[in-house]
Residue, then its C-alpha position, 0 to 999 in steps of 0.5 A: x554028885x548030889x550035895x547030900x553026899x558031900x561031907x561038911x568038912x570038905x571045905x576045911x583048909x589048913x589055915x582054918x584049923x584050930x591052932x592046937x596040935x590035936x586039931x592039926x593031927x585030926x585034920x592031917x589024918x582026915x586029909x590022909x584018908x584016915x591013916x594017922x599022921x603024927x608028929x615025928x619031931x619039933x624044933x625052933x627055927x632061926x626066926x623063933x618059930x616052933x616047927x612040927x615035922x609030921x609023918x606025912x613028910x611035911x613040916x608045919x608052923x603057925x604064922x604071925x596070926x596063929x594060923x597053921x602053914x606049911x614050912x618050905 
Protein backbone atom coordinates (compact mmCIF):
# COMPACT_ATOMS: atom_id res chain seq x y z
CA UNK A 1 0.00 0.00 0.00
CA UNK A 2 1.22 3.48 -0.79
CA UNK A 3 2.44 5.60 2.12
CA UNK A 4 0.02 8.28 0.92
CA UNK A 5 -2.83 6.24 2.39
CA UNK A 6 -1.29 5.64 5.81
CA UNK A 7 -2.79 7.85 8.49
CA UNK A 8 -0.47 9.92 10.63
CA UNK A 9 -1.70 8.43 13.94
CA UNK A 10 -1.32 4.77 12.92
CA UNK A 11 1.88 4.51 14.93
CA UNK A 12 0.36 5.84 18.17
CA UNK A 13 0.60 3.42 21.11
CA UNK A 14 -1.27 3.48 24.41
CA UNK A 15 1.81 4.63 26.32
CA UNK A 16 2.14 7.58 23.91
CA UNK A 17 -1.34 8.93 24.71
CA UNK A 18 -1.51 12.10 26.81
CA UNK A 19 -2.33 11.27 30.47
CA UNK A 20 -5.86 12.73 30.36
CA UNK A 21 -9.21 10.95 30.23
CA UNK A 22 -10.21 12.88 27.09
CA UNK A 23 -7.05 11.73 25.30
CA UNK A 24 -7.59 8.12 26.44
CA UNK A 25 -11.21 8.15 25.27
CA UNK A 26 -10.23 9.64 21.89
CA UNK A 27 -7.48 7.03 21.43
CA UNK A 28 -9.70 4.10 22.43
CA UNK A 29 -12.57 5.35 20.24
CA UNK A 30 -10.20 5.56 17.28
CA UNK A 31 -8.87 2.05 18.02
CA UNK A 32 -12.48 0.84 18.24
CA UNK A 33 -13.25 1.84 14.66
CA UNK A 34 -14.86 5.13 15.63
CA UNK A 35 -17.40 3.57 17.99
CA UNK A 36 -17.28 5.69 21.14
CA UNK A 37 -15.59 4.18 24.16
CA UNK A 38 -16.57 5.66 27.52
CA UNK A 39 -15.72 5.23 31.19
CA UNK A 40 -18.15 2.92 32.96
CA UNK A 41 -16.70 3.32 36.45
CA UNK A 42 -13.48 4.05 38.29
CA UNK A 43 -11.97 2.97 41.57
CA UNK A 44 -8.73 3.03 43.52
CA UNK A 45 -6.91 -0.31 43.72
CA UNK A 46 -4.99 -1.68 46.72
CA UNK A 47 -1.78 -0.01 45.52
CA UNK A 48 -3.51 3.39 45.45
CA UNK A 49 -3.75 3.64 41.65
CA UNK A 50 -6.84 5.11 40.01
CA UNK A 51 -8.33 2.44 37.70
CA UNK A 52 -10.74 3.36 34.89
CA UNK A 53 -13.09 0.62 33.67
CA UNK A 54 -13.96 1.38 30.06
CA UNK A 55 -16.80 0.24 27.81
CA UNK A 56 -14.40 -1.71 25.58
CA UNK A 57 -14.10 -4.33 28.33
CA UNK A 58 -10.65 -3.31 29.55
CA UNK A 59 -9.42 -1.32 32.54
CA UNK A 60 -6.70 1.32 32.36
CA UNK A 61 -4.46 3.03 34.88
CA UNK A 62 -1.39 5.25 34.80
CA UNK A 63 1.99 3.77 35.66
CA UNK A 64 4.60 5.45 37.90
CA UNK A 65 5.70 7.62 34.94
CA UNK A 66 2.14 8.82 34.25
CA UNK A 67 1.77 6.67 31.12
CA UNK A 68 -1.45 4.76 30.39
CA UNK A 69 -1.37 0.98 30.81
CA UNK A 70 -3.89 -1.86 30.67
CA UNK A 71 -4.75 -3.28 34.08
CA UNK A 72 -4.77 -7.08 34.16
